[in-house]
C-alpha positions as CSV (number, residue, x, y, z in Angstrom):
1,M,65.1,159.6,100.4
2,A,63.3,160.6,97.2
3,D,59.6,161.3,97.1
4,W,58.0,159.4,94.3
5,S,54.3,160.3,95.1
6,N,54.4,162.7,92.2
7,A,56.5,160.8,89.7
8,A,53.8,158.9,87.9
9,P,51.7,162.0,87.1
10,S,54.7,164.0,86.0
11,R,55.3,161.3,83.2
12,G,51.8,161.7,82.0
13,L,50.6,158.4,83.7
14,R,47.8,158.6,86.4
15,T,48.3,156.3,89.3
16,D,44.7,154.9,89.1
17,H,45.4,154.0,85.3
18,F,48.7,152.3,86.3
19,L,46.8,150.1,88.9
20,Q,44.1,149.5,86.4
21,M,46.7,148.1,83.9
22,K,48.2,145.8,86.5
23,Q,44.7,144.3,87.5
24,T,44.0,143.7,83.7
25,D,47.5,142.0,83.4
26,I,46.7,139.8,86.4
27,A,43.4,138.9,85.0
28,I,44.8,137.9,81.7
29,T,47.5,135.9,83.5
30,S,44.9,134.2,85.6
31,K,42.8,133.3,82.5
32,S,46.1,131.9,80.8
33,I,46.9,129.8,83.7
34,Q,43.2,128.4,83.8
35,S,43.5,127.6,80.1
36,I,46.9,125.8,80.5
37,H,45.6,124.0,83.5
38,M,42.4,122.8,81.6
39,R,44.5,121.8,78.6
40,S,46.9,119.7,80.8
41,N,44.0,118.0,82.7
42,L,42.5,117.1,79.2
43,S,45.9,115.8,78.1
44,L,46.2,113.8,81.2
45,L,42.9,112.3,81.0
46,L,43.5,111.3,77.3
47,L,46.9,109.7,78.1
48,L,45.3,107.9,81.0
49,S,42.4,106.5,79.0
50,L,44.9,105.4,76.3
51,I,47.0,103.6,78.9
52,L,44.1,101.9,80.5
53,T,42.1,100.9,77.6
54,G,42.0,97.1,77.2
55,C,44.7,94.9,75.6
56,A,46.2,95.7,72.2
57,T,47.7,92.4,70.9
58,S,45.8,89.3,70.4
59,T,46.0,86.2,68.3
60,P,43.0,84.9,66.4
61,I,41.1,82.1,68.2
62,Q,42.8,78.8,66.9
63,R,42.3,75.2,67.4
64,Y,44.4,73.9,70.3
65,S,45.8,71.1,68.1
66,E,46.7,73.5,65.3
67,S,48.3,76.3,67.5
68,K,51.4,76.9,69.8
69,S,51.5,78.4,73.1
70,K,52.9,81.8,73.5
71,F,54.2,80.8,77.0
72,N,57.2,78.7,77.8
73,P,56.3,76.3,79.4
74,P,53.0,76.0,77.5
75,T,49.6,76.8,79.2
76,P,48.5,73.6,81.2
77,M,45.1,72.2,80.3
78,M,43.0,70.2,82.7
79,S,42.1,66.5,81.8
80,N,38.9,66.3,79.9
81,N,37.0,64.0,77.5
82,I,36.0,66.8,75.0
83,P,36.6,66.2,71.3
84,E,39.8,67.8,70.1
85,K,37.9,69.8,67.4
86,D,36.0,71.7,70.0
87,I,39.0,72.8,71.9
88,Y,40.6,76.3,71.3
89,R,43.4,78.7,72.3
90,F,43.4,82.4,72.6
91,F,46.1,84.8,73.6
92,E,46.0,88.5,74.6
93,Q,48.6,91.0,75.5
94,G,48.7,94.5,77.0
95,A,49.9,97.2,74.8
96,T,52.0,98.6,77.8
97,G,53.0,97.6,81.4
98,F,50.2,99.9,82.6
99,V,47.3,97.7,81.4
100,P,45.9,95.6,84.2
101,I,46.3,91.9,83.9
102,S,42.6,91.5,84.9
103,G,41.6,93.6,81.9
104,C,43.5,91.2,79.5
105,R,41.8,88.2,81.2
106,E,38.3,89.7,81.0
107,D,38.8,90.5,77.2
108,A,40.0,87.0,76.6
109,I,37.1,85.4,78.4
110,A,34.7,87.7,76.6
111,Q,36.1,86.8,73.3
112,A,35.9,83.1,74.0
113,K,32.3,83.4,75.1
114,Q,31.3,85.3,72.0
115,F,33.2,82.7,69.8
116,C,31.1,79.9,71.4
117,D,27.8,81.9,71.5
118,L,28.0,82.4,67.7
119,Q,28.2,78.5,67.4
120,G,25.1,78.2,69.7
121,K,27.4,76.6,72.4
122,G,28.6,77.5,75.8
123,M,32.3,78.2,76.8
124,L,34.2,75.9,79.2
125,L,37.6,77.2,80.5
126,L,40.0,74.4,80.5
127,G,43.4,76.1,81.1
128,E,44.7,79.5,81.7
129,K,48.2,81.2,82.2
130,S,49.1,84.8,82.8
131,S,52.3,86.7,83.0
132,H,53.8,87.9,86.2
133,P,55.1,91.4,87.1
134,P,57.2,93.4,87.0
135,Y,55.7,94.6,83.7
136,I,58.9,96.3,82.2
137,L,61.2,95.7,79.3
138,G,58.7,94.0,77.2
139,N,57.1,91.8,79.8
140,F,53.8,93.2,79.4
141,P,50.5,91.8,80.9
142,R,49.6,88.7,78.9
143,V,47.0,85.9,79.2
144,E,46.5,82.7,77.2
145,I,43.3,80.7,77.8
146,I,42.4,77.2,76.5
147,F,38.7,76.6,76.2
148,A,36.1,74.4,74.9
149,C,32.8,75.2,73.0
150,V,30.3,72.6,74.5
151,D,26.6,72.2,74.3
152,K,24.9,74.4,76.7
153,Q,23.1,71.6,78.5
154,T,26.4,69.8,79.1
155,P,27.2,69.7,82.9
156,R,30.4,71.7,83.6
């Protein structure tokens, strides 16, 4: 068996210098791994926030009598005695199958409330329909609401 204890010094390298180089390499590798890990965490966070941010497609708020439902069969509306001119339809759809249906619904309700508030009225929900899972192959989460803008003192 060969004795290698004197090999490093005979080539002009000192053993302690060799060990110090290896420690430096390990430190550089450790910093590189931390940097890659940090970038991958940031990328994952960005991707997750893009996936979970609200709905992407919506129609403008339209009068119920002048619009067509995006669902087949159409969204049912409860019976009421509200003038036709005060009844509206709004549709919201997620950008991907990863958007929660509750997010689409909340966005739709918020849009309807804001629309009625701008008229100095309150919002009354008259009908709602949502898609059902699985959310694949173009069947993304979607919600359609039918609502009326009514005087705020009107009993609901």
